[in-house]
C-alpha positions as CSV (number, residue, x, y, z in Angstrom):
1,M,27.6,-33.3,-45.8
2,N,29.6,-34.8,-48.7
3,L,30.8,-38.4,-49.3
4,V,34.2,-37.8,-47.6
5,D,32.4,-37.1,-44.3
6,L,30.5,-40.3,-44.6
7,I,33.4,-42.7,-45.2
8,P,34.1,-43.5,-41.5
9,M,30.4,-44.3,-40.9
10,I,30.2,-46.4,-44.0
11,F,33.3,-48.3,-42.9
12,V,31.9,-49.0,-39.4
13,I,28.6,-50.2,-40.8
14,G,30.4,-52.4,-43.4
15,V,32.5,-54.0,-40.7
16,F,29.4,-54.7,-38.6
17,L,27.6,-56.2,-41.5
18,L,30.5,-58.4,-42.4
19,M,30.7,-59.6,-38.8
20,L,26.9,-60.5,-38.9
21,I,27.3,-62.3,-42.2
22,Y,30.3,-64.3,-40.8
23,L,28.3,-65.1,-37.7
24,M,25.3,-66.4,-39.6
25,A,27.4,-68.3,-42.1
26,Y,29.5,-70.2,-39.6
27,S,27.0,-70.1,-36.6
28,Y,29.8,-68.8,-34.5
29,D,29.4,-67.9,-30.8
30,I,28.8,-64.1,-30.7
31,R,30.7,-63.8,-27.4
32,A,33.8,-65.4,-28.9
33,L,33.5,-63.2,-32.0
34,I,33.3,-60.0,-30.0
35,G,36.4,-61.2,-28.0
36,K,38.4,-61.8,-31.2
37,V,37.5,-58.4,-32.5
38,T,38.1,-56.4,-29.3
39,S,41.1,-58.3,-27.8
40,P,43.8,-56.8,-30.1
41,V,42.7,-53.3,-28.8
42,F,41.8,-53.8,-25.2
43,V,44.5,-56.3,-24.0
44,P,47.4,-53.9,-24.9
45,L,45.4,-51.0,-23.5
46,R,44.9,-52.8,-20.2
47,K,48.6,-53.6,-20.0
48,F,49.4,-50.0,-20.7
49,V,47.1,-48.8,-17.9
50,V,48.8,-51.2,-15.5
51,W,52.2,-50.0,-16.6
52,G,51.2,-46.4,-16.2
53,D,49.8,-47.1,-12.7
54,K,53.1,-48.7,-11.7
55,K,55.2,-45.9,-13.1
56,F,53.1,-42.8,-12.2
57,G,50.3,-44.0,-10.0
58,T,49.6,-41.8,-6.9
59,C,46.5,-43.5,-5.4
60,D,46.6,-46.0,-2.5
61,M,45.2,-48.9,-4.6
62,R,47.2,-51.0,-7.1
63,L,46.1,-52.3,-10.5
64,T,47.2,-55.8,-11.4
65,L,46.7,-58.2,-14.2
66,E,45.2,-61.5,-13.1
67,K,44.3,-64.7,-14.9
68,R,40.7,-65.2,-15.9
69,W,38.7,-68.0,-14.5
70,E,39.2,-71.4,-16.2
71,E,36.9,-72.0,-19.2
72,E,34.9,-75.2,-18.9
């Protein structure tokens, strides 16, 4: 195993450590931090899945996007 094979793993560990440092430095809510990191990926993916279900879906159930519960 050479250094080029380890670059993705080093990148992931580095991002994780940076998130932990940020969390400890600003005492940020971990749930909000995870949401900010994952939202740019999963929100478009969810919309793509709903679009694909409307266009090509063959099952009897329908996928829809619904508003989340109101934050207090």
